[in-house]
C-alpha atoms as a printed R data frame, in Angstrom:
    type eleno elety resid chain resno       x        y        z
1   ATOM     1    CA   MET     A     1 142.825   -6.127  -92.099
2   ATOM     2    CA   LEU     A     2 141.968   -3.098  -94.179
3   ATOM     3    CA   ARG     A     3 144.842   -3.917  -96.470
4   ATOM     4    CA   ALA     A     4 143.589   -7.466  -96.985
5   ATOM     5    CA   VAL     A     5 140.104   -6.228  -97.913
6   ATOM     6    CA   ALA     A     6 141.600   -3.673 -100.304
7   ATOM     7    CA   PHE     A     7 143.790   -6.355 -101.880
8   ATOM     8    CA   VAL     A     8 140.900   -8.773 -102.397
9   ATOM     9    CA   THR     A     9 138.747   -5.945 -103.834
10  ATOM    10    CA   ALA     A    10 141.534   -5.045 -106.262
11  ATOM    11    CA   LEU     A    11 141.792   -8.630 -107.390
12  ATOM    12    CA   VAL     A    12 138.044   -8.927 -107.980
13  ATOM    13    CA   VAL     A    13 137.827   -5.625 -109.854
14  ATOM    14    CA   GLY     A    14 140.902   -6.507 -111.906
15  ATOM    15    CA   GLY     A    15 139.478   -9.916 -112.695
16  ATOM    16    CA   VAL     A    16 136.199   -8.406 -113.908
17  ATOM    17    CA   ALA     A    17 138.060   -5.891 -116.030
18  ATOM    18    CA   CYS     A    18 140.166   -8.635 -117.587
19  ATOM    19    CA   GLN     A    19 137.126  -10.733 -118.348
20  ATOM    20    CA   SER     A    20 135.683   -8.031 -120.588
21  ATOM    21    CA   ASP     A    21 138.700   -8.489 -122.876
22  ATOM    22    CA   VAL     A    22 138.237  -12.265 -123.066
23  ATOM    23    CA   LYS     A    23 136.584  -13.424 -126.274
24  ATOM    24    CA   PRO     A    24 133.795  -15.987 -125.900
25  ATOM    25    CA   LYS     A    25 134.689  -19.561 -126.722
26  ATOM    26    CA   PRO     A    26 133.191  -21.005 -129.888
27  ATOM    27    CA   PRO     A    27 130.317  -23.414 -129.252
28  ATOM    28    CA   LEU     A    28 131.146  -27.113 -129.043
29  ATOM    29    CA   PRO     A    29 130.190  -29.210 -132.074
30  ATOM    30    CA   ALA     A    30 126.918  -31.065 -131.919
31  ATOM    31    CA   VAL     A    31 126.989  -34.603 -130.589
32  ATOM    32    CA   SER     A    32 126.008  -36.050 -133.983
33  ATOM    33    CA   ALA     A    33 128.947  -34.306 -135.671
34  ATOM    34    CA   VAL     A    34 131.386  -35.748 -133.147
35  ATOM    35    CA   ALA     A    35 129.888  -39.231 -133.442
36  ATOM    36    CA   SER     A    36 130.081  -39.226 -137.240
37  ATOM    37    CA   GLN     A    37 133.827  -38.593 -137.294
38  ATOM    38    CA   LYS     A    38 135.976  -41.710 -137.694
39  ATOM    39    CA   PRO     A    39 137.862  -42.600 -134.532
40  ATOM    40    CA   LEU     A    40 141.611  -42.638 -134.700
41  ATOM    41    CA   ASP     A    41 142.803  -46.216 -135.017
42  ATOM    42    CA   ARG     A    42 145.947  -46.805 -133.070
43  ATOM    43    CA   LEU     A    43 147.782  -50.085 -132.717
44  ATOM    44    CA   ALA     A    44 149.059  -51.241 -129.380
45  ATOM    45    CA   PRO     A    45 152.798  -51.858 -129.137
46  ATOM    46    CA   GLY     A    46 153.596  -55.088 -130.999
47  ATOM    47    CA   GLU     A    47 150.100  -55.374 -132.516
48  ATOM    48    CA   LEU     A    48 149.988  -56.406 -136.177
49  ATOM    49    CA   SER     A    49 148.110  -54.440 -138.815
50  ATOM    50    CA   PRO     A    50 146.210  -56.119 -141.657
51  ATOM    51    CA   GLY     A    51 147.874  -56.279 -145.048
52  ATOM    52    CA   THR     A    52 146.399  -56.483 -148.532
53  ATOM    53    CA   ALA     A    53 146.667  -60.237 -149.167
54  ATOM    54    CA   ARG     A    54 143.874  -62.647 -148.169
55  ATOM    55    CA   VAL     A    55 143.909  -66.398 -147.571
56  ATOM    56    CA   PHE     A    56 140.512  -68.123 -147.216
57  ATOM    57    CA   GLY     A    57 139.070  -64.719 -146.240
58  ATOM    58    CA   LEU     A    58 141.697  -64.043 -143.543
59  ATOM    59    CA   GLU     A    59 143.667  -60.847 -144.081
60  ATOM    60    CA   VAL     A    60 147.375  -61.636 -143.983
61  ATOM    61    CA   PRO     A    61 149.106  -59.210 -141.576
62  ATOM    62    CA   GLU     A    62 151.753  -56.824 -142.807
63  ATOM    63    CA   GLY     A    63 155.217  -58.308 -142.594
64  ATOM    64    CA   MET     A    64 154.025  -61.746 -143.703
65  ATOM    65    CA   VAL     A    65 154.092  -63.328 -147.163
66  ATOM    66    CA   VAL     A    66 151.901  -66.056 -148.651
67  ATOM    67    CA   ARG     A    67 154.329  -68.881 -149.432
68  ATOM    68    CA   GLY     A    68 151.713  -71.155 -150.984
69  ATOM    69    CA   GLN     A    69 147.956  -71.404 -151.241
70  ATOM    70    CA   PHE     A    70 146.175  -74.515 -152.428
71  ATOM    71    CA   TYR     A    71 142.616  -75.820 -152.387
72  ATOM    72    CA   GLU     A    72 142.686  -77.039 -148.767
73  ATOM    73    CA   VAL     A    73 145.805  -75.516 -147.208
74  ATOM    74    CA   ALA     A    74 147.794  -72.277 -147.207
75  ATOM    75    CA   TYR     A    75 151.252  -71.426 -145.859
76  ATOM    76    CA   VAL     A    76 152.181  -67.900 -144.755
77  ATOM    77    CA   HIS     A    77 155.447  -66.829 -143.122
78  ATOM    78    CA   GLY     A    78 157.170  -63.698 -141.905
79  ATOM    79    CA   HIS     A    79 159.329  -62.080 -139.275
80  ATOM    80    CA   VAL     A    80 156.675  -61.284 -136.674
81  ATOM    81    CA   ALA     A    81 156.337  -62.230 -133.021
82  ATOM    82    CA   PRO     A    82 154.406  -65.502 -132.574
83  ATOM    83    CA   ASP     A    83 152.287  -64.142 -129.727
84  ATOM    84    CA   ALA     A    84 151.379  -61.048 -131.768
85  ATOM    85    CA   LEU     A    85 150.350  -63.278 -134.679
86  ATOM    86    CA   ALA     A    86 148.282  -65.523 -132.379
87  ATOM    87    CA   ASN     A    87 146.481  -62.456 -130.998
88  ATOM    88    CA   TYR     A    88 145.922  -61.192 -134.544
89  ATOM    89    CA   VAL     A    89 144.345  -64.503 -135.566
90  ATOM    90    CA   ARG     A    90 142.299  -64.715 -132.337
91  ATOM    91    CA   ASP     A    91 140.590  -61.400 -133.200
92  ATOM    92    CA   ARG     A    92 139.626  -62.630 -136.677
93  ATOM    93    CA   VAL     A    93 138.241  -66.110 -136.025
94  ATOM    94    CA   VAL     A    94 135.408  -67.738 -134.116
95  ATOM    95    CA   VAL     A    95 136.625  -70.778 -132.200
96  ATOM    96    CA   ASP     A    96 135.543  -72.733 -129.118
97  ATOM    97    CA   HIS     A    97 139.010  -73.193 -127.647
98  ATOM    98    CA   VAL     A    98 142.664  -72.509 -128.403
99  ATOM    99    CA   GLU     A    99 145.532  -74.934 -127.777
100 ATOM   100    CA   ILE     A   100 148.615  -73.039 -126.633
101 ATOM   101    CA   GLY     A   101 152.017  -74.738 -126.542
102 ATOM   102    CA   ALA     A   102 155.639  -73.708 -126.205
103 ATOM   103    CA   ALA     A   103 156.333  -73.329 -129.939
104 ATOM   104    CA   ARG     A   104 152.844  -73.561 -131.444
105 ATOM   105    CA   THR     A   105 149.340  -72.144 -130.996
106 ATOM   106    CA   VAL     A   106 146.508  -74.108 -132.616
107 ATOM   107    CA   PHE     A   107 142.998  -72.880 -133.397
108 ATOM   108    CA   PRO     A   108 141.185  -76.178 -134.120
109 ATOM   109    CA   TYR     A   109 137.939  -76.138 -136.066
110 ATOM   110    CA   ALA     A   110 137.842  -72.343 -136.359
111 ATOM   111    CA   ARG     A   111 135.614  -70.269 -138.607
112 ATOM   112    CA   ILE     A   112 137.171  -67.189 -140.215
113 ATOM   113    CA   LYS     A   113 134.928  -64.146 -139.609
114 ATOM   114    CA   ASN     A   114 135.364  -62.710 -143.125
115 ATOM   115    CA   GLY     A   115 135.704  -66.117 -144.750
116 ATOM   116    CA   PRO     A   116 133.212  -68.649 -146.077
117 ATOM   117    CA   ALA     A   117 130.521  -69.317 -143.471
118 ATOM   118    CA   ASP     A   118 130.211  -73.013 -144.306
119 ATOM   119    CA   ARG     A   119 133.904  -73.922 -143.941
120 ATOM   120    CA   PHE     A   120 136.041  -74.656 -140.900
121 ATOM   121    CA   PHE     A   121 139.815  -74.405 -140.603
122 ATOM   122    CA   GLN     A   122 142.621  -75.539 -138.353
123 ATOM   123    CA   ILE     A   123 144.944  -72.574 -137.978
124 ATOM   124    CA   GLU     A   124 148.434  -73.053 -136.535
125 ATOM   125    CA   VAL     A   125 150.902  -70.363 -135.480
126 ATOM   126    CA   VAL     A   126 154.353  -71.973 -135.405
127 ATOM   127    CA   ALA     A   127 157.487  -70.246 -134.110
128 ATOM   128    CA   GLY     A   128 160.941  -71.194 -135.299
129 ATOM   129    CA   ASP     A   129 164.223  -70.143 -136.879
130 ATOM   130    CA   GLY     A   130 163.681  -66.415 -136.450
131 ATOM   131    CA   ARG     A   131 160.402  -66.363 -138.330
132 ATOM   132    CA   THR     A   132 156.816  -67.329 -137.656
133 ATOM   133    CA   GLU     A   133 154.711  -69.548 -139.892
134 ATOM   134    CA   LEU     A   134 150.944  -69.548 -140.213
135 ATOM   135    CA   VAL     A   135 149.375  -72.764 -141.549
136 ATOM   136    CA   ILE     A   136 145.683  -72.634 -142.464
137 ATOM   137    CA   GLN     A   137 144.092  -75.972 -143.352
138 ATOM   138    CA   ASP     A   138 140.480  -76.536 -144.402
139 ATOM   139    CA   VAL     A   139 139.034  -79.238 -142.111
140 ATOM   140    CA   THR     A   140 135.412  -78.953 -143.207
141 ATOM   141    CA   PRO     A   141 133.824  -82.414 -143.234
142 ATOM   142    CA   ARG     A   142 133.307  -83.519 -146.812
143 ATOM   143    CA   PRO     A   143 130.013  -85.093 -147.905
144 ATOM   144    CA   LYS     A   144 130.093  -88.858 -147.952
145 ATOM   145    CA   LEU     A   145 130.250  -90.475 -151.363
146 ATOM   146    CA   PRO     A   146 127.656  -93.076 -152.224
147 ATOM   147    CA   ALA     A   147 128.742  -96.666 -151.781
148 ATOM   148    CA   PRO     A   148 130.227  -98.186 -154.932
149 ATOM   149    CA   ILE     A   149 127.914 -100.460 -156.905
150 ATOM   150    CA   SER     A   150 128.746 -103.911 -158.193
151 ATOM   151    CA   ASN     A   151 129.595 -104.645 -161.814
152 ATOM   152    CA   GLU     A   152 126.315 -106.527 -162.281
153 ATOM   153    CA   GLU     A   153 124.323 -103.591 -160.851
154 ATOM   154    CA   SER     A   154 125.976 -101.126 -163.218
155 ATOM   155    CA   TRP     A   155 125.077 -103.373 -166.198
156 ATOM   156    CA   ARG     A   156 121.495 -103.685 -164.906
157 ATOM   157    CA   ARG     A   157 121.138  -99.890 -164.590
158 ATOM   158    CA   ALA     A   158 122.352  -99.607 -168.175
159 ATOM   159    CA   GLY     A   159 119.665 -102.091 -169.267
160 ATOM   160    CA   ARG     A   160 122.145 -104.821 -170.180
161 ATOM   161    CA   SER     A   161 123.128 -108.197 -168.874
162 ATOM   162    CA   PRO     A   162 126.720 -108.767 -167.635
163 ATOM   163    CA   ASP     A   163 127.686 -110.061 -171.112
164 ATOM   164    CA   GLY     A   164 126.564 -106.747 -172.661
165 ATOM   165    CA   LYS     A   165 123.327 -107.966 -174.298
166 ATOM   166    CA   PRO     A   166 120.133 -105.935 -173.813
167 ATOM   167    CA   VAL     A   167 117.873 -107.197 -171.045
168 ATOM   168    CA   ASP     A   168 114.710 -105.998 -172.809
169 ATOM   169    CA   MET     A   169 114.792 -106.765 -176.530
170 ATOM   170    CA   SER     A   170 111.617 -104.705 -177.119
171 ATOM   171    CA   GLU     A   171 113.629 -101.480 -176.968
172 ATOM   172    CA   PHE     A   172 115.356 -102.395 -180.235
173 ATOM   173    CA   LYS     A   173 112.111 -102.757 -182.272
C-alpha cells in the first residue's frame, strides 16, 4: 500500500513539474474573426460545379457546352450524369413540381433564381447516347395582340372612305 501511495505521489509531482515546462496555448480567435472567414466550399461526390457560361441567367455547369441559344430556347449538352444535372438545376430554379421519368426530368413553368424575374421556363434534362442534354425553353405567356380591324375601319381611322377619298373635305381648305 505504501508503494502505491509513493507511486501516485511521484506521478502527481512529476506531472506538476512537467506542466511548468508547457507553454500556454495562444488565445482562440474572436468569434467575429471566425465568422468573417469564407467557409470552404466542397462539392459532394458527383456534384456539378458552375461554369462561366450563362443561359437565360442559369449558370451552365462545367463539363457542358452551349450548343445553341436563341430568343426563346437554348440547347446545352455534355458528358455529365443526368441525375447530377437534375440536382444542379433543382438548386437553381423555383418550381412547384418536377416531373421525373426514366430518360427525362422536366421542370415545367420554372423561374430561374438568377434569371429574369418576369419570365418562366420549361427546363428538360434528357439522357441519351452517352451524353446529357439540357433544353431550356421560355414559356412565359405572351401578351395578347389586339383583334385585327376591318379594311373599312382602317380607312375610317385614316380619315378616308374605302375608295381613298377624304371623309371630311374641310381639312383640305
